[in-house]
C-alpha positions in Angstrom: -24.5 -7.5 -19.0 -22.1 -7.1 -21.9 -21.5 -10.2 -24.3 -18.2 -11.1 -23.0 -15.3 -11.9 -25.9 -11.7 -13.1 -24.7 -9.2 -10.7 -26.7 -6.6 -12.5 -27.2 -4.9 -9.8 -28.8 -1.9 -7.6 -27.8 -4.8 -4.7 -27.2 -6.8 -3.5 -26.2 -7.4 -6.2 -23.6 -11.0 -7.7 -22.4 -12.4 -5.3 -19.8 -14.5 -5.6 -16.5 -17.9 -4.2 -17.0 -17.5 -2.2 -14.1 -14.7 -0.2 -16.5 -16.7 -0.3 -19.5 -19.7 1.1 -17.1 -17.5 3.8 -16.1 -17.3 6.0 -19.3 -21.4 6.5 -18.9 -21.1 9.8 -16.7 -23.1 12.7 -16.7 -21.5 15.4 -19.7 -18.7 17.4 -17.9 -17.0 20.2 -20.1 -13.2 18.9 -19.3 -12.1 22.4 -18.5 -14.2 22.1 -15.0 -12.3 22.2 -11.4 -13.9 18.9 -11.1 -12.3 16.8 -13.9 -9.1 18.4 -13.6 -9.1 17.1 -10.3 -9.2 14.0 -11.7 -6.8 13.9 -14.0 -4.5 15.1 -11.2 -5.0 11.9 -9.6 -4.8 9.8 -12.3 -1.3 11.4 -13.0 -0.3 10.4 -9.4 -1.3 6.6 -9.8 0.1 7.0 -12.8 3.6 7.5 -11.2 2.9 5.2 -9.0 2.5 1.9 -10.6 5.9 3.0 -12.4 7.1 2.7 -8.5 8.2 6.5 -9.1 9.1 9.1 -7.1 6.3 12.0 -6.6 8.7 14.5 -5.9 11.0 13.2 -8.9 8.6 11.7 -11.2 5.9 12.8 -13.1 2.8 11.4 -15.6 2.0 13.4 -18.5 -1.4 12.7 -20.3 -2.0 12.4 -24.2 -5.1 11.9 -26.0 -3.9 9.0 -28.5 -2.7 5.1 -29.1 0.3 4.3 -27.5 2.4 4.9 -31.0 2.0 9.0 -29.6 3.9 8.2 -26.9 7.0 7.3 -28.9 7.1 10.2 -31.3 6.6 12.5 -28.3 9.8 10.8 -26.3 11.6 11.1 -29.4 11.2 14.3 -30.6 11.1 16.2 -27.5 13.5 15.1 -25.9 17.0 15.1 -28.4 19.3 18.2 -27.8 20.2 20.3 -30.8 23.4 18.7 -32.3 23.1 15.3 -30.2 22.0 12.4 -31.6 19.6 9.1 -30.5 20.6 4.9 -30.2 17.4 2.7 -31.2 18.3 -0.6 -29.3 16.3 -2.3 -32.0 15.3 -6.4 -32.2 11.8 -5.8 -33.1 8.5 -4.4 -35.2 8.2 -1.6 -31.9 11.9 -0.2 -32.0 11.5 -0.2 -35.5 8.6 2.2 -35.3 10.8 4.4 -33.2 13.6 4.1 -35.9 10.8 5.2 -38.4 9.7 7.7 -36.1 13.6 9.7 -36.2 13.6 8.9 -39.8 10.4 11.0 -40.3 11.4 14.1 -38.5 15.2 13.7 -40.1 16.9 12.7 -36.1 20.5 11.6 -35.9 19.7 8.5 -34.8 21.9 4.7 -35.3 19.4 2.0 -35.7 21.4 -1.0 -33.8 19.1 -3.6 -35.4 19.2 -7.5 -34.0 17.8 -10.5 -34.3 14.3 -10.2 -33.6 14.3 -13.9 -32.0 16.9 -12.2 -29.1 17.7 -10.2 -26.8 20.0 -7.2 -27.6 23.8 -7.9 -27.4 24.7 -5.7 -24.6 28.4 -5.6 -25.6 27.0 -4.0 -29.1 25.5 -1.7 -27.3 28.1 -1.0 -25.2 30.8 -1.1 -28.0 28.1 2.0 -30.1 27.9 4.1 -27.1 31.9 4.0 -26.9 32.2 4.5 -30.5 29.3 7.9 -30.4 30.2 10.0 -27.1 27.4 12.5 -29.4 24.7 9.7 -27.9 22.1 11.8 -26.1 18.9 9.2 -25.8 19.5 5.4 -25.4 15.8 4.1 -26.6 14.4 0.4 -26.4 11.4 -1.3 -26.3 11.1 -3.5 -22.8 8.5 -6.4 -24.3 8.9 -6.6 -28.3 5.2 -7.4 -28.4 5.3 -8.8 -32.2 7.5 -11.7 -30.9 7.0 -11.4 -27.2 10.6 -11.0 -25.9 11.7 -9.2 -22.7 14.5 -6.8 -23.3 17.2 -5.9 -20.7 16.3 -2.7 -19.6 18.0 -2.9 -16.8 21.5 -3.1 -18.6 21.0 -1.3 -21.3 19.7 1.7 -18.9 22.7 1.5 -16.6 24.9 1.4 -19.9 23.0 4.9 -21.3 23.3 6.2 -17.6 27.4 5.5 -17.9 28.0 7.4 -21.1 25.8 10.2 -20.0 22.7 9.1 -22.2 19.1 9.7 -20.7 16.9 6.0 -21.0 13.6 6.2 -22.4 11.4 3.0 -22.7 8.4 1.5 -24.4 6.8 0.4 -21.8 3.4 -0.1 -23.5 2.6 -3.7 -23.6 4.0 -4.6 -20.0 3.8 -1.9 -17.0 1.1 -2.8 -14.4 1.4 -6.9 -16.5 4.9 -7.3 -15.0 7.4 -5.9 -12.4 9.3 -3.0 -13.5 10.4 0.0 -11.2 11.6 3.1 -13.4 14.3 3.5 -10.3 15.6 0.1 -10.1 15.5 -0.3 -14.2 17.7 2.8 -14.7 14.9 4.3 -16.6 14.4 8.2 -17.3 10.9 8.0 -19.3 8.4 4.6 -19.5 5.4 5.3 -21.1 2.1 2.8 -22.1 -1.4 3.5 -23.3 -4.7 2.8 -21.3 -6.2 0.2 -23.0 -3.0 -3.0 -22.3 -1.7 -3.2 -18.8 -4.5 -1.0 -16.4 -7.3 -3.0 -18.9 -9.0 0.5 -19.4 -10.1 1.6 -23.1 -8.5 3.0 -25.8 -7.7 6.9 -26.7 -5.3 7.8 -23.4 -1.8 7.5 -23.5 0.9 8.9 -21.1 4.5 9.1 -20.3 6.2 9.2 -17.1 9.1 10.4 -16.2 12.1 12.8 -15.1 10.8 15.8 -14.2 13.8 17.7 -14.3 14.7 16.6 -17.8 11.7 17.3 -19.1 11.9 21.2 -17.9 15.1 21.0 -19.6 13.9 20.0 -22.9 12.0 23.1 -22.9 15.5 25.2 -24.8 15.8 21.6 -26.9 14.6 21.9 -31.1 10.7 22.3 -31.1 9.8 19.7 -33.8 6.1 19.1 -33.2 3.3 21.3 -31.5 0.7 18.6 -30.2 3.1 16.0 -29.4 5.9 18.0 -27.3 6.4 16.6 -24.1 7.6 20.1 -21.9 4.2 21.8 -23.8 1.9 19.5 -21.9 3.7 19.1 -18.9 3.8 23.0 -18.6 -0.1 23.5 -19.6 -0.6 20.8 -16.7 1.4 22.2 -14.1 0.1 26.0 -14.5 -4.2 24.6 -15.3 -4.2 21.2 -14.3 -5.8 20.4 -17.9 -4.3 19.3 -21.1 -3.6 21.7 -23.4 -6.4 20.6 -25.9 -9.3 18.2 -25.5 -8.9 15.1 -23.6 -10.7 11.5 -24.2 -13.4 12.3 -21.6 -15.2 9.0 -21.2 -11.9 7.3 -21.4 -10.3 9.3 -18.2 -13.3 7.9 -16.4 -12.7 4.3 -17.5 -9.2 4.7 -16.6 -9.9 5.8 -13.2 -12.3 2.8 -12.5 -9.4 0.1 -13.7 -7.2 1.5 -11.4 -9.1 1.6 -8.6 -9.4 -2.2 -9.8 -6.1 -2.6 -10.2 -5.2 -1.4 -6.6 -7.7 -3.7 -5.4 -6.3 -6.6 -6.9 -3.1 -6.0 -5.8 0.0 -5.5 -8.1 1.7 -8.8 -7.2 -1.6 -10.9 -7.2 -2.0 -9.1 -10.9 1.6 -10.5 -11.9 0.6 -13.4 -11.0 -2.6 -14.0 -12.7 -1.3 -12.8 -15.9 1.7 -15.6 -16.0 -0.5 -18.4 -14.6 -2.6 -17.6 -18.2 0.7 -17.4 -19.3 1.5 -20.6 -18.6 -2.0 -22.1 -19.4 -1.4 -21.0 -23.0 1.6 -22.6 -23.1 0.1 -26.1 -21.9 -2.4 -25.6 -24.0 0.0 -25.2 -27.2 1.8 -27.9 -25.9 -1.0 -30.5 -26.0 -2.0 -29.7 -29.4 1.5 -29.9 -30.8 2.1 -26.2 -31.6 5.5 -24.7 -31.5 6.3 -21.1 -30.2 9.4 -19.6 -32.0 11.0 -17.4 -29.0 13.2 -19.4 -26.4 11.3 -19.2 -23.0 14.1 -18.4 -21.1 13.3 -14.7 -22.9 9.8 -14.8 -23.1 7.9 -12.0 -21.3 5.2 -13.7 -19.5 2.5 -12.0 -21.7 3.0 -12.9 -25.4 3.4 -16.1 -27.5 4.5 -16.4 -30.8 3.7 -19.4 -32.4 4.8 -21.1 -35.6 1.7 -21.8 -38.3 1.9 -25.6 -38.5 3.4 -27.2 -42.0 0.0 -28.5 -42.7 -1.7 -28.1 -46.1 -5.0 -27.1 -44.5 -3.7 -24.6 -42.1 -5.6 -21.6 -43.0 -5.4 -18.8 -39.5 -8.4 -16.4 -41.4 -10.8 -19.5 -41.0 -9.0 -20.4 -37.3 -9.6 -16.9 -36.0 -12.9 -16.7 -37.8 -14.2 -19.7 -36.1 -12.6 -18.8 -33.0 -14.2 -15.2 -32.8 -17.7 -16.7 -34.0 -17.5 -18.0 -30.5 -16.4 -15.3 -28.8 -12.3 -16.0 -28.9 -9.5 -13.4 -30.8 -6.7 -14.7 -32.1 -4.0 -12.4 -33.7 -1.8 -12.6 -36.5 2.1 -12.6 -36.2 4.2 -9.7 -37.2 7.6 -11.4 -37.7 8.4 -10.8 -41.1 10.2 -13.7 -41.8 8.1 -16.5 -40.3 4.7 -17.1 -40.7 3.1 -16.7 -36.8 0.0 -16.1 -34.8 -0.2 -14.5 -31.2 -2.0 -15.8 -28.4 -1.4 -13.0 -25.3 -2.7 -13.2 -21.2 -3.1 -9.3 -21.0 -6.8 -8.0 -19.7 -9.1 -9.5 -17.2 -9.3 -13.0 -18.0 -7.7 -15.9 -16.0 -6.8 -19.8 -16.9 -10.2 -21.0 -17.3 -10.8 -18.5 -20.3 -7.8 -20.1 -21.8 -9.3 -23.7 -21.0 -12.6 -22.5 -23.0 -10.3 -21.1 -25.8 -8.5 -24.5 -26.2 -11.6 -26.2 -26.5 -13.1 -24.1 -29.3 -9.2 -23.9 -30.8 -9.7 -27.7 -31.0 -13.1 -27.7 -32.5 -11.7 -25.1 -35.6 -9.0 -27.6 -35.7 -10.8 -30.8 -36.4 -14.0 -28.6 -38.2 -11.2 -28.0 -41.1 -8.4 -31.4 -40.9 -6.3 -29.4 -39.5 -3.2 -31.6 -38.0 -0.4 -29.7 -36.1 3.0 -31.2 -37.2 6.1 -30.1 -38.6 8.4 -31.0 -41.0 11.6 -30.6 -38.9 
């Protein structure tokens, strides 16, 4: 038995022992046909998770954290002389803006409040005024706040204006309903350690095969992080262009077996009831969340620091950590928050146990949860 920690941070997530142990395998050269067959099956399964059409869609694997996907999609899928529109209402879409700035790619940073969903009229107006936009990008679930963005509507506007639509689903795929076709998405992305409840080090882009092939002729802005180059190497050899994260791939294969065994609807329902249990526990203690509940993802709660002179996040974090629970600081620059998340292999009983520990921490440090306004 491996000590079980309950991770209430937004990933990596709590894993099962069977996923952890799946990494303990005989050593294998990743260029063996056996390993290539494993990756072929894995890629097909990932298309299934996104509800893609295997004739139209493909999954391309990369070694790296989720941010590598942002880099890959933006630098690989922008044609010469065209522009990117970033629909930006949070820290992770801001990261996409930074990628554009780093490569010097023409872009529009359509920034709006982190406390709300984007203004669709502003998106439409920006597209009307900028016919050279070829790629529209946003984050599905802004993990810094817990806001769930209206990707289906944004994707529809992108397609009406002749642009492709790319969305970061790193913190949503496999945890809430998503359909790459119905949601008007050309490319989505995620990493193994979040919705799939596997290990860090494997990321993947799922999207339109024909668009990837067309991107062969787009400007080359990166060597390692080029979508067509990696896709083409998979198609020709069945292998990654460069060394894959072997053990992480075995863990992800096991995680996907458990994903299908649990069942998508049952998994979605479990994450939702964990989310509701988090709200119930916070309400009992008197905490406030900062995002209105009708636009919350059902996966992350951003909790406002109480107005109490004894409040100290680090002390509370350390007490919880010592008792097997990890909480996470917020990512809103204008408001002091911490986050509690319903990701991973956890259920309501874990949340109930956490709130016992959190209450102990508040009592130990004489923190009374109250707010001045």
